[in-house]
All heavy atoms as TSV, in Angstrom:
chain	resi	resn	atom	element	x	y	z
A	1	MET	N	N	0.838	-1.189	0.000
A	1	MET	CA	C	0.000	0.000	0.000
A	1	MET	C	C	0.883	1.253	0.000
A	1	MET	O	O	1.952	1.262	0.580
A	1	MET	CB	C	-0.904	0.031	1.219
A	1	MET	CG	C	-2.047	-0.941	1.186
A	1	MET	SD	S	-3.264	-0.447	-0.014
A	1	MET	CE	C	-4.462	-1.716	0.220
A	2	THR	N	N	0.370	2.275	-0.632
A	2	THR	CA	C	1.029	3.569	-0.703
A	2	THR	C	C	0.105	4.599	-0.081
A	2	THR	O	O	-1.109	4.537	-0.269
A	2	THR	CB	C	1.304	3.953	-2.173
A	2	THR	OG1	O	2.145	2.961	-2.755
A	2	THR	CG2	C	1.962	5.304	-2.275
A	3	LYS	N	N	0.685	5.544	0.646
A	3	LYS	CA	C	-0.108	6.619	1.241
A	3	LYS	C	C	0.455	7.947	0.752
A	3	LYS	O	O	1.642	8.225	0.946
A	3	LYS	CB	C	-0.048	6.541	2.763
A	3	LYS	CG	C	-0.986	7.501	3.458
A	3	LYS	CD	C	-0.887	7.326	4.954
A	3	LYS	CE	C	-2.258	7.358	5.558
A	3	LYS	NZ	N	-2.224	7.155	6.997
A	4	LYS	N	N	-0.391	8.727	0.071
A	4	LYS	CA	C	0.026	10.034	-0.449
A	4	LYS	C	C	-1.055	11.072	-0.190
A	4	LYS	O	O	-2.233	10.740	-0.101
A	4	LYS	CB	C	0.293	9.964	-1.955
A	4	LYS	CG	C	1.530	9.180	-2.320
A	4	LYS	CD	C	1.829	9.301	-3.798
A	4	LYS	CE	C	3.049	8.468	-4.162
A	4	LYS	NZ	N	3.311	8.477	-5.593
A	5	THR	N	N	-0.618	12.318	-0.123
A	5	THR	CA	C	-1.536	13.443	0.049
A	5	THR	C	C	-1.529	14.273	-1.223
A	5	THR	O	O	-0.470	14.605	-1.751
A	5	THR	CB	C	-1.119	14.294	1.264
A	5	THR	OG1	O	-1.138	13.465	2.427
A	5	THR	CG2	C	-2.060	15.471	1.458
A	6	PHE	N	N	-2.736	14.570	-1.715
A	6	PHE	CA	C	-2.915	15.337	-2.936
A	6	PHE	C	C	-3.738	16.598	-2.644
A	6	PHE	O	O	-4.694	16.540	-1.876
A	6	PHE	CB	C	-3.680	14.508	-3.979
A	6	PHE	CG	C	-3.037	13.190	-4.309
A	6	PHE	CD1	C	-3.450	12.027	-3.679
A	6	PHE	CD2	C	-2.034	13.110	-5.254
A	6	PHE	CE1	C	-2.879	10.801	-3.978
A	6	PHE	CE2	C	-1.450	11.887	-5.570
A	6	PHE	CZ	C	-1.865	10.731	-4.923
A	7	THR	N	N	-3.385	17.703	-3.279
A	7	THR	CA	C	-4.155	18.927	-3.168
A	7	THR	C	C	-5.434	18.797	-3.991
A	7	THR	O	O	-5.406	18.280	-5.102
A	7	THR	CB	C	-3.335	20.131	-3.671
A	7	THR	OG1	O	-2.167	20.248	-2.868
A	7	THR	CG2	C	-4.135	21.424	-3.611
A	8	VAL	N	N	-6.548	19.261	-3.418
A	8	VAL	CA	C	-7.826	19.278	-4.136
A	8	VAL	C	C	-8.404	20.686	-4.015
A	8	VAL	O	O	-8.655	21.160	-2.904
A	8	VAL	CB	C	-8.828	18.252	-3.576
A	8	VAL	CG1	C	-10.139	18.312	-4.350
A	8	VAL	CG2	C	-8.255	16.841	-3.621
A	9	THR	N	N	-8.601	21.348	-5.135
A	9	THR	CA	C	-9.172	22.695	-5.114
A	9	THR	C	C	-10.677	22.618	-5.349
A	9	THR	O	O	-11.175	21.686	-5.969
A	9	THR	CB	C	-8.528	23.596	-6.182
A	9	THR	OG1	O	-8.703	22.993	-7.468
A	9	THR	CG2	C	-7.043	23.791	-5.918
A	10	GLY	N	N	-11.387	23.607	-4.823
A	10	GLY	CA	C	-12.826	23.715	-5.039
A	10	GLY	C	C	-13.685	23.201	-3.894
A	10	GLY	O	O	-14.905	23.341	-3.929
A	11	MET	N	N	-13.079	22.616	-2.867
A	11	MET	CA	C	-13.853	22.101	-1.729
A	11	MET	C	C	-14.116	23.235	-0.742
A	11	MET	O	O	-13.188	23.928	-0.354
A	11	MET	CB	C	-13.092	20.975	-1.013
A	11	MET	CG	C	-12.838	19.771	-1.861
A	11	MET	SD	S	-12.064	18.417	-0.930
A	11	MET	CE	C	-10.539	19.155	-0.395
A	12	LYS	N	N	-15.391	23.401	-0.361
A	12	LYS	CA	C	-15.741	24.505	0.521
A	12	LYS	C	C	-16.583	24.092	1.728
A	12	LYS	O	O	-16.753	24.872	2.651
A	12	LYS	CB	C	-16.484	25.578	-0.266
A	12	LYS	CG	C	-15.665	26.159	-1.397
A	12	LYS	CD	C	-16.423	27.252	-2.088
A	12	LYS	CE	C	-15.789	27.786	-3.326
A	12	LYS	NZ	N	-14.433	28.141	-3.368
A	13	CYS	N	N	-17.129	22.875	1.715
A	13	CYS	CA	C	-18.059	22.499	2.777
A	13	CYS	C	C	-17.986	21.007	3.086
A	13	CYS	O	O	-17.292	20.255	2.402
A	13	CYS	CB	C	-19.487	22.873	2.375
A	13	CYS	SG	S	-20.082	21.940	0.935
A	14	ALA	N	N	-18.727	20.588	4.085
A	14	ALA	CA	C	-18.750	19.186	4.491
A	14	ALA	C	C	-19.297	18.292	3.373
A	14	ALA	O	O	-18.867	17.147	3.221
A	14	ALA	CB	C	-19.577	19.017	5.759
A	15	ASN	N	N	-20.233	18.801	2.584
A	15	ASN	CA	C	-20.773	18.032	1.464
A	15	ASN	C	C	-19.696	17.791	0.406
A	15	ASN	O	O	-19.607	16.698	-0.159
A	15	ASN	CB	C	-21.984	18.748	0.860
A	15	ASN	CG	C	-22.760	17.864	-0.087
A	15	ASN	OD1	O	-22.932	16.678	0.154
A	15	ASN	ND2	N	-23.217	18.446	-1.181
A	16	CYS	N	N	-18.872	18.807	0.152
A	16	CYS	CA	C	-17.755	18.654	-0.791
A	16	CYS	C	C	-16.807	17.569	-0.296
A	16	CYS	O	O	-16.386	16.694	-1.055
A	16	CYS	CB	C	-16.979	19.958	-0.926
A	16	CYS	SG	S	-17.906	21.339	-1.609
A	17	LYS	N	N	-16.474	17.633	0.978
A	17	LYS	CA	C	-15.588	16.661	1.610
A	17	LYS	C	C	-16.148	15.252	1.423
A	17	LYS	O	O	-15.450	14.336	0.996
A	17	LYS	CB	C	-15.440	16.993	3.098
A	17	LYS	CG	C	-14.661	15.990	3.913
A	17	LYS	CD	C	-14.710	16.387	5.395
A	17	LYS	CE	C	-13.860	15.554	6.294
A	17	LYS	NZ	N	-14.218	14.171	6.442
A	18	ALA	N	N	-17.426	15.083	1.717
A	18	ALA	CA	C	-18.072	13.783	1.617
A	18	ALA	C	C	-18.070	13.268	0.178
A	18	ALA	O	O	-17.838	12.070	-0.059
A	18	ALA	CB	C	-19.496	13.855	2.147
A	19	ASN	N	N	-18.326	14.141	-0.790
A	19	ASN	CA	C	-18.347	13.728	-2.195
A	19	ASN	C	C	-16.985	13.232	-2.664
A	19	ASN	O	O	-16.897	12.214	-3.355
A	19	ASN	CB	C	-18.818	14.878	-3.095
A	19	ASN	CG	C	-20.302	15.082	-3.047
A	19	ASN	OD1	O	-21.059	14.167	-2.773
A	19	ASN	ND2	N	-20.731	16.304	-3.314
A	20	VAL	N	N	-15.930	13.946	-2.306
A	20	VAL	CA	C	-14.582	13.544	-2.720
A	20	VAL	C	C	-14.202	12.228	-2.044
A	20	VAL	O	O	-13.702	11.305	-2.693
A	20	VAL	CB	C	-13.563	14.660	-2.426
A	20	VAL	CG1	C	-12.138	14.172	-2.648
A	20	VAL	CG2	C	-13.850	15.877	-3.299
A	21	GLU	N	N	-14.451	12.124	-0.746
A	21	GLU	CA	C	-14.125	10.886	-0.025
A	21	GLU	C	C	-14.907	9.698	-0.586
A	21	GLU	O	O	-14.339	8.628	-0.826
A	21	GLU	CB	C	-14.406	11.037	1.469
A	21	GLU	CG	C	-13.411	11.904	2.188
A	21	GLU	CD	C	-13.706	12.109	3.653
A	21	GLU	OE1	O	-14.847	11.846	4.098
A	21	GLU	OE2	O	-12.787	12.558	4.361
A	22	LYS	N	N	-16.194	9.883	-0.816
A	22	LYS	CA	C	-17.043	8.801	-1.336
A	22	LYS	C	C	-16.557	8.346	-2.711
A	22	LYS	O	O	-16.466	7.142	-2.984
A	22	LYS	CB	C	-18.492	9.274	-1.413
A	22	LYS	CG	C	-19.455	8.241	-1.958
A	22	LYS	CD	C	-20.866	8.795	-2.001
A	22	LYS	CE	C	-21.826	7.803	-2.638
A	22	LYS	NZ	N	-23.176	8.346	-2.745
A	23	THR	N	N	-16.224	9.289	-3.564
A	23	THR	CA	C	-15.758	8.979	-4.912
A	23	THR	C	C	-14.465	8.183	-4.881
A	23	THR	O	O	-14.326	7.169	-5.564
A	23	THR	CB	C	-15.575	10.276	-5.728
A	23	THR	OG1	O	-16.856	10.901	-5.865
A	23	THR	CG2	C	-14.984	10.009	-7.096
A	24	LEU	N	N	-13.507	8.635	-4.085
A	24	LEU	CA	C	-12.221	7.938	-4.023
A	24	LEU	C	C	-12.346	6.585	-3.330
A	24	LEU	O	O	-11.759	5.598	-3.779
A	24	LEU	CB	C	-11.176	8.808	-3.330
A	24	LEU	CG	C	-10.725	10.029	-4.138
A	24	LEU	CD1	C	-9.841	10.934	-3.301
A	24	LEU	CD2	C	-10.010	9.599	-5.412
A	25	ASN	N	N	-13.108	6.533	-2.248
A	25	ASN	CA	C	-13.262	5.270	-1.524
A	25	ASN	C	C	-13.986	4.207	-2.352
A	25	ASN	O	O	-13.852	3.015	-2.075
A	25	ASN	CB	C	-13.962	5.492	-0.187
A	25	ASN	CG	C	-13.026	6.075	0.850
A	25	ASN	OD1	O	-11.902	5.617	1.003
A	25	ASN	ND2	N	-13.485	7.084	1.561
A	26	ALA	N	N	-14.729	4.614	-3.374
A	26	ALA	CA	C	-15.442	3.668	-4.231
A	26	ALA	C	C	-14.529	3.019	-5.281
A	26	ALA	O	O	-14.906	2.020	-5.882
A	26	ALA	CB	C	-16.604	4.372	-4.927
A	27	LEU	N	N	-13.347	3.590	-5.475
A	27	LEU	CA	C	-12.436	3.046	-6.476
A	27	LEU	C	C	-11.768	1.767	-5.976
A	27	LEU	O	O	-11.299	1.707	-4.838
A	27	LEU	CB	C	-11.348	4.067	-6.820
A	27	LEU	CG	C	-11.789	5.356	-7.501
A	27	LEU	CD1	C	-10.597	6.285	-7.665
A	27	LEU	CD2	C	-12.420	5.049	-8.855
A	28	THR	N	N	-11.721	0.764	-6.843
A	28	THR	CA	C	-11.017	-0.471	-6.515
A	28	THR	C	C	-9.537	-0.140	-6.333
A	28	THR	O	O	-8.943	0.546	-7.164
A	28	THR	CB	C	-11.185	-1.497	-7.652
A	28	THR	OG1	O	-12.582	-1.755	-7.823
A	28	THR	CG2	C	-10.451	-2.791	-7.345
A	29	GLY	N	N	-8.982	-0.604	-5.233
A	29	GLY	CA	C	-7.574	-0.356	-4.933
A	29	GLY	C	C	-7.356	0.729	-3.904
A	29	GLY	O	O	-6.261	0.857	-3.365
A	30	VAL	N	N	-8.391	1.523	-3.628
A	30	VAL	CA	C	-8.290	2.554	-2.599
A	30	VAL	C	C	-8.727	1.952	-1.272
A	30	VAL	O	O	-9.854	1.475	-1.144
A	30	VAL	CB	C	-9.141	3.798	-2.941
A	30	VAL	CG1	C	-9.162	4.780	-1.774
A	30	VAL	CG2	C	-8.607	4.474	-4.192
A	31	ASN	N	N	-7.824	1.970	-0.304
A	31	ASN	CA	C	-8.123	1.449	1.026
A	31	ASN	C	C	-8.846	2.505	1.853
A	31	ASN	O	O	-9.803	2.196	2.548
A	31	ASN	CB	C	-6.830	1.007	1.719
A	31	ASN	CG	C	-7.079	0.335	3.039
A	31	ASN	OD1	O	-7.930	-0.536	3.144
A	31	ASN	ND2	N	-6.342	0.746	4.054
A	32	SER	N	N	-8.367	3.751	1.769
A	32	SER	CA	C	-9.047	4.840	2.479
A	32	SER	C	C	-8.658	6.172	1.856
A	32	SER	O	O	-7.563	6.339	1.334
A	32	SER	CB	C	-8.694	4.841	3.968
A	32	SER	OG	O	-7.349	5.224	4.158
A	33	ALA	N	N	-9.597	7.110	1.920
A	33	ALA	CA	C	-9.374	8.476	1.458
A	33	ALA	C	C	-9.985	9.400	2.500
A	33	ALA	O	O	-11.155	9.272	2.836
A	33	ALA	CB	C	-10.026	8.704	0.103
A	34	VAL	N	N	-9.163	10.319	3.022
A	34	VAL	CA	C	-9.610	11.233	4.073
A	34	VAL	C	C	-9.283	12.657	3.642
A	34	VAL	O	O	-8.120	12.996	3.399
A	34	VAL	CB	C	-8.941	10.908	5.426
A	34	VAL	CG1	C	-9.403	11.883	6.491
A	34	VAL	CG2	C	-9.223	9.472	5.833
A	35	VAL	N	N	-10.313	13.497	3.567
A	35	VAL	CA	C	-10.171	14.886	3.143
A	35	VAL	C	C	-9.963	15.792	4.349
A	35	VAL	O	O	-10.600	15.619	5.380
A	35	VAL	CB	C	-11.429	15.342	2.368
A	35	VAL	CG1	C	-11.457	16.858	2.191
A	35	VAL	CG2	C	-11.514	14.643	1.023
A	36	SER	N	N	-9.070	16.768	4.176
A	36	SER	CA	C	-8.919	17.860	5.135
A	36	SER	C	C	-9.367	19.138	4.438
A	36	SER	O	O	-8.689	19.620	3.520
A	36	SER	CB	C	-7.466	18.008	5.586
A	36	SER	OG	O	-7.304	19.208	6.315
A	37	LEU	N	N	-10.521	19.657	4.848
A	37	LEU	CA	C	-11.005	20.906	4.253
A	37	LEU	C	C	-10.071	22.064	4.572
A	37	LEU	O	O	-9.812	22.912	3.715
A	37	LEU	CB	C	-12.411	21.236	4.762
A	37	LEU	CG	C	-13.575	20.494	4.117
A	37	LEU	CD1	C	-14.881	20.868	4.791
A	37	LEU	CD2	C	-13.655	20.773	2.629
A	38	ASP	N	N	-9.561	22.107	5.803
A	38	ASP	CA	C	-8.674	23.201	6.222
A	38	ASP	C	C	-7.409	23.271	5.375
A	38	ASP	O	O	-6.926	24.356	5.061
A	38	ASP	CB	C	-8.299	23.060	7.696
A	38	ASP	CG	C	-9.479	23.280	8.629
A	38	ASP	OD1	O	-10.447	23.966	8.222
A	38	ASP	OD2	O	-9.442	22.755	9.752
A	39	ASP	N	N	-6.874	22.104	5.011
A	39	ASP	CA	C	-5.631	22.051	4.241
A	39	ASP	C	C	-5.878	21.911	2.740
A	39	ASP	O	O	-4.933	21.909	1.952
A	39	ASP	CB	C	-4.764	20.891	4.726
A	39	ASP	CG	C	-4.319	21.066	6.172
A	39	ASP	OD1	O	-4.115	22.225	6.605
A	39	ASP	OD2	O	-4.184	20.048	6.876
A	40	ALA	N	N	-7.141	21.760	2.330
A	40	ALA	CA	C	-7.527	21.593	0.922
A	40	ALA	C	C	-6.786	20.421	0.278
A	40	ALA	O	O	-6.219	20.533	-0.805
A	40	ALA	CB	C	-7.311	22.875	0.135
A	41	ASN	N	N	-6.806	19.267	0.985
A	41	ASN	CA	C	-6.152	18.101	0.418
A	41	ASN	C	C	-6.868	16.821	0.809
A	41	ASN	O	O	-7.787	16.832	1.628
A	41	ASN	CB	C	-4.675	18.054	0.810
A	41	ASN	CG	C	-4.445	17.869	2.292
A	41	ASN	OD1	O	-5.201	17.205	2.990
A	41	ASN	ND2	N	-3.373	18.459	2.799
A	42	VAL	N	N	-6.420	15.728	0.207
A	42	VAL	CA	C	-6.943	14.408	0.527
A	42	VAL	C	C	-5.749	13.464	0.681
A	42	VAL	O	O	-4.830	13.483	-0.132
A	42	VAL	CB	C	-7.932	13.889	-0.542
A	42	VAL	CG1	C	-7.290	13.772	-1.905
A	42	VAL	CG2	C	-8.550	12.559	-0.123
A	43	THR	N	N	-5.772	12.681	1.738
A	43	THR	CA	C	-4.751	11.668	1.958
A	43	THR	C	C	-5.362	10.326	1.583
A	43	THR	O	O	-6.410	9.955	2.111
A	43	THR	CB	C	-4.269	11.674	3.415
A	43	THR	OG1	O	-3.728	12.971	3.708
A	43	THR	CG2	C	-3.201	10.613	3.646
A	44	VAL	N	N	-4.693	9.651	0.649
A	44	VAL	CA	C	-5.229	8.397	0.109
A	44	VAL	C	C	-4.242	7.267	0.381
A	44	VAL	O	O	-3.053	7.378	0.095
A	44	VAL	CB	C	-5.480	8.510	-1.407
A	44	VAL	CG1	C	-6.174	7.263	-1.925
A	44	VAL	CG2	C	-6.291	9.756	-1.745
A	45	ASP	N	N	-4.772	6.186	0.942
A	45	ASP	CA	C	-4.026	4.951	1.144
A	45	ASP	C	C	-4.509	4.000	0.048
A	45	ASP	O	O	-5.697	3.648	0.017
A	45	ASP	CB	C	-4.313	4.396	2.540
A	45	ASP	CG	C	-3.500	3.166	2.881
A	45	ASP	OD1	O	-2.453	2.941	2.247
A	45	ASP	OD2	O	-3.919	2.430	3.789
A	46	TYR	N	N	-3.619	3.625	-0.880
A	46	TYR	CA	C	-4.056	2.863	-2.043
A	46	TYR	C	C	-2.990	1.881	-2.517
A	46	TYR	O	O	-1.819	1.988	-2.159
A	46	TYR	CB	C	-4.427	3.811	-3.181
A	46	TYR	CG	C	-3.272	4.626	-3.737
A	46	TYR	CD1	C	-2.648	4.248	-4.917
A	46	TYR	CD2	C	-2.817	5.763	-3.093
A	46	TYR	CE1	C	-1.587	4.984	-5.432
A	46	TYR	CE2	C	-1.768	6.511	-3.590
A	46	TYR	CZ	C	-1.151	6.115	-4.758
A	46	TYR	OH	O	-0.098	6.843	-5.268
A	47	ASP	N	N	-3.421	0.937	-3.337
A	47	ASP	CA	C	-2.548	-0.067	-3.927
A	47	ASP	C	C	-2.163	0.411	-5.327
A	47	ASP	O	O	-3.004	0.426	-6.229
A	47	ASP	CB	C	-3.273	-1.406	-3.985
A	47	ASP	CG	C	-2.409	-2.539	-4.495
A	47	ASP	OD1	O	-1.344	-2.274	-5.110
A	47	ASP	OD2	O	-2.803	-3.697	-4.286
A	48	GLU	N	N	-0.892	0.782	-5.509
A	48	GLU	CA	C	-0.426	1.299	-6.797
A	48	GLU	C	C	-0.546	0.278	-7.928
A	48	GLU	O	O	-0.587	0.653	-9.093
A	48	GLU	CB	C	1.028	1.751	-6.697
A	48	GLU	CG	C	1.207	3.068	-6.001
A	48	GLU	CD	C	2.659	3.522	-6.027
A	48	GLU	OE1	O	3.569	2.682	-5.863
A	48	GLU	OE2	O	2.866	4.724	-6.206
A	49	ALA	N	N	-0.599	-1.001	-7.583
A	49	ALA	CA	C	-0.731	-2.040	-8.602
A	49	ALA	C	C	-2.157	-2.119	-9.151
A	49	ALA	O	O	-2.388	-2.712	-10.197
A	49	ALA	CB	C	-0.321	-3.396	-8.028
A	50	VAL	N	N	-3.104	-1.493	-8.445
A	50	VAL	CA	C	-4.512	-1.589	-8.817
A	50	VAL	C	C	-5.067	-0.264	-9.327
A	50	VAL	O	O	-5.849	-0.223	-10.287
A	50	VAL	CB	C	-5.357	-2.100	-7.624
A	50	VAL	CG1	C	-6.827	-2.165	-7.975
A	50	VAL	CG2	C	-4.843	-3.453	-7.155
A	51	VAL	N	N	-4.687	0.838	-8.698
A	51	VAL	CA	C	-5.228	2.141	-9.076
A	51	VAL	C	C	-4.093	3.171	-9.128
A	51	VAL	O	O	-3.206	3.173	-8.279
A	51	VAL	CB	C	-6.355	2.595	-8.101
A	51	VAL	CG1	C	-5.834	2.810	-6.705
A	51	VAL	CG2	C	-7.080	3.816	-8.616
A	52	SER	N	N	-4.139	4.024	-10.131
A	52	SER	CA	C	-3.088	5.030	-10.310
A	52	SER	C	C	-3.557	6.393	-9.796
A	52	SER	O	O	-4.758	6.663	-9.717
A	52	SER	CB	C	-2.739	5.165	-11.794
A	52	SER	OG	O	-3.829	5.740	-12.500
A	53	PRO	N	N	-2.595	7.268	-9.490
A	53	PRO	CA	C	-2.972	8.635	-9.130
A	53	PRO	C	C	-3.788	9.310	-10.241
A	53	PRO	O	O	-4.716	10.059	-9.960
A	53	PRO	CB	C	-1.628	9.337	-8.912
A	53	PRO	CG	C	-0.737	8.229	-8.429
A	53	PRO	CD	C	-1.165	7.036	-9.268
A	54	GLN	N	N	-3.476	9.011	-11.499
A	54	GLN	CA	C	-4.235	9.609	-12.604
A	54	GLN	C	C	-5.684	9.154	-12.590
A	54	GLN	O	O	-6.597	9.956	-12.821
A	54	GLN	CB	C	-3.592	9.263	-13.953
A	54	GLN	CG	C	-4.267	9.955	-15.135
A	54	GLN	CD	C	-4.162	11.463	-15.083
A	54	GLN	OE1	O	-3.071	12.003	-14.925
A	54	GLN	NE2	N	-5.285	12.155	-15.217
A	55	ALA	N	N	-5.932	7.887	-12.285
A	55	ALA	CA	C	-7.307	7.385	-12.208
A	55	ALA	C	C	-8.066	8.066	-11.070
A	55	ALA	O	O	-9.250	8.397	-11.218
A	55	ALA	CB	C	-7.312	5.873	-12.016
A	56	MET	N	N	-7.384	8.293	-9.954
A	56	MET	CA	C	-8.023	8.988	-8.827
A	56	MET	C	C	-8.319	10.435	-9.204
A	56	MET	O	O	-9.393	10.951	-8.920
A	56	MET	CB	C	-7.141	8.900	-7.584
A	56	MET	CG	C	-7.032	7.498	-7.040
A	56	MET	SD	S	-6.111	7.380	-5.499
A	56	MET	CE	C	-4.427	7.560	-6.072
A	57	LYS	N	N	-7.354	11.093	-9.861
A	57	LYS	CA	C	-7.556	12.478	-10.302
A	57	LYS	C	C	-8.746	12.562	-11.251
A	57	LYS	O	O	-9.590	13.444	-11.117
A	57	LYS	CB	C	-6.301	13.007	-11.002
A	57	LYS	CG	C	-6.478	14.398	-11.607
A	57	LYS	CD	C	-5.255	14.830	-12.357
A	57	LYS	CE	C	-5.387	16.142	-13.096
A	57	LYS	NZ	N	-6.350	17.100	-12.688
A	58	ASP	N	N	-8.810	11.647	-12.217
A	58	ASP	CA	C	-9.910	11.643	-13.184
A	58	ASP	C	C	-11.255	11.498	-12.478
A	58	ASP	O	O	-12.227	12.192	-12.825
A	58	ASP	CB	C	-9.736	10.524	-14.205
A	58	ASP	CG	C	-8.562	10.757	-15.149
A	58	ASP	OD1	O	-8.045	11.896	-15.217
A	58	ASP	OD2	O	-8.150	9.776	-15.810
A	59	ALA	N	N	-11.328	10.624	-11.482
A	59	ALA	CA	C	-12.584	10.403	-10.750
A	59	ALA	C	C	-13.011	11.669	-10.011
A	59	ALA	O	O	-14.189	12.052	-10.039
A	59	ALA	CB	C	-12.431	9.242	-9.783
A	60	VAL	N	N	-12.053	12.333	-9.363
A	60	VAL	CA	C	-12.379	13.567	-8.624
A	60	VAL	C	C	-12.734	14.684	-9.598
A	60	VAL	O	O	-13.728	15.397	-9.411
A	60	VAL	CB	C	-11.211	13.985	-7.701
A	60	VAL	CG1	C	-11.441	15.377	-7.113
A	60	VAL	CG2	C	-11.028	12.963	-6.584
A	61	ASP	N	N	-11.935	14.844	-10.648
A	61	ASP	CA	C	-12.199	15.902	-11.633
A	61	ASP	C	C	-13.555	15.709	-12.320
A	61	ASP	O	O	-14.223	16.683	-12.674
A	61	ASP	CB	C	-11.090	15.952	-12.680
A	61	ASP	CG	C	-9.750	16.438	-12.123
A	61	ASP	OD1	O	-9.686	16.798	-10.929
A	61	ASP	OD2	O	-8.765	16.432	-12.885
A	62	ASP	N	N	-13.975	14.450	-12.492
A	62	ASP	CA	C	-15.267	14.163	-13.127
A	62	ASP	C	C	-16.452	14.636	-12.295
A	62	ASP	O	O	-17.565	14.755	-12.812
A	62	ASP	CB	C	-15.413	12.666	-13.424
A	62	ASP	CG	C	-14.604	12.233	-14.637
A	62	ASP	OD1	O	-14.102	13.098	-15.379
A	62	ASP	OD2	O	-14.458	11.001	-14.837
A	63	LEU	N	N	-16.233	14.907	-11.013
A	63	LEU	CA	C	-17.313	15.441	-10.183
A	63	LEU	C	C	-17.711	16.843	-10.654
A	63	LEU	O	O	-18.808	17.301	-10.376
A	63	LEU	CB	C	-16.893	15.481	-8.708
A	63	LEU	CG	C	-16.737	14.128	-8.034
A	63	LEU	CD1	C	-16.101	14.288	-6.652
A	63	LEU	CD2	C	-18.084	13.428	-7.914
A	64	GLY	N	N	-16.793	17.525	-11.352
A	64	GLY	CA	C	-17.122	18.802	-11.984
A	64	GLY	C	C	-16.825	20.042	-11.169
A	64	GLY	O	O	-16.664	21.107	-11.714
A	65	ARG	N	N	-16.747	19.915	-9.864
A	65	ARG	CA	C	-16.532	21.105	-9.035
A	65	ARG	C	C	-15.144	21.148	-8.427
A	65	ARG	O	O	-14.754	22.154	-7.844
A	65	ARG	CB	C	-17.552	21.122	-7.886
A	65	ARG	CG	C	-18.984	21.184	-8.360
A	65	ARG	CD	C	-19.939	21.179	-7.188
A	65	ARG	NE	N	-19.723	20.004	-6.358
A	65	ARG	CZ	C	-20.582	19.009	-6.207
A	65	ARG	NH1	N	-21.719	19.038	-6.836
A	65	ARG	NH2	N	-20.325	17.996	-5.431
A	66	PHE	N	N	-14.411	20.062	-8.568
A	66	PHE	CA	C	-13.126	19.932	-7.886
A	66	PHE	C	C	-12.033	19.587	-8.878
A	66	PHE	O	O	-12.293	19.036	-9.944
A	66	PHE	CB	C	-13.186	18.834	-6.813
A	66	PHE	CG	C	-14.446	18.872	-5.993
A	66	PHE	CD1	C	-15.401	17.894	-6.110
A	66	PHE	CD2	C	-14.679	19.915	-5.118
A	66	PHE	CE1	C	-16.555	17.921	-5.363
A	66	PHE	CE2	C	-15.842	19.966	-4.375
A	66	PHE	CZ	C	-16.782	18.968	-4.490
A	67	GLU	N	N	-10.791	19.890	-8.480
A	67	GLU	CA	C	-9.645	19.501	-9.278
A	67	GLU	C	C	-8.566	18.973	-8.343
A	67	GLU	O	O	-8.163	19.656	-7.405
A	67	GLU	CB	C	-9.106	20.687	-10.085
A	67	GLU	CG	C	-8.005	20.263	-11.023
A	67	GLU	CD	C	-7.546	21.386	-11.943
A	67	GLU	OE1	O	-8.339	22.318	-12.182
A	67	GLU	OE2	O	-6.404	21.322	-12.389
A	68	MET	N	N	-8.133	17.758	-8.619
A	68	MET	CA	C	-7.099	17.126	-7.805
A	68	MET	C	C	-5.774	17.233	-8.530
A	68	MET	O	O	-5.683	16.924	-9.717
A	68	MET	CB	C	-7.452	15.662	-7.564
A	68	MET	CG	C	-6.517	14.948	-6.626
A	68	MET	SD	S	-7.208	13.323	-6.181
A	68	MET	CE	C	-5.831	12.295	-6.618
A	69	GLU	N	N	-4.753	17.679	-7.815
A	69	GLU	CA	C	-3.414	17.792	-8.394
A	69	GLU	C	C	-2.609	16.558	-8.052
A	69	GLU	O	O	-2.635	16.100	-6.919
A	69	GLU	CB	C	-2.710	19.042	-7.855
A	69	GLU	CG	C	-3.402	20.326	-8.210
A	69	GLU	CD	C	-2.776	21.535	-7.551
A	69	GLU	OE1	O	-1.628	21.445	-7.088
A	69	GLU	OE2	O	-3.446	22.574	-7.501
A	70	ILE	N	N	-1.922	16.014	-9.058
A	70	ILE	CA	C	-1.066	14.843	-8.789
A	70	ILE	C	C	0.383	15.177	-9.048
A	70	ILE	O	O	0.708	16.167	-9.617
A	70	ILE	CB	C	-1.487	13.605	-9.623
A	70	ILE	CG1	C	-1.520	13.914	-11.105
A	70	ILE	CG2	C	-2.815	13.096	-9.150
A	70	ILE	CD1	C	-1.730	12.703	-11.974
């Protein structure tokens, strides 16, 4: 497992936090995703052999209101 923190722009409320966490946690290979609204980032524990940072970015960016930097 790999644990990395990525910046996510566009999050402003608890609903935003929940949407990003739910989206990432639904991806196969993601063990956990925890958003910090104060720091505007998400810490993801994931299996690099199963899911890539680009796939996670695409999933978050597809929500339309957020952008994840990798």
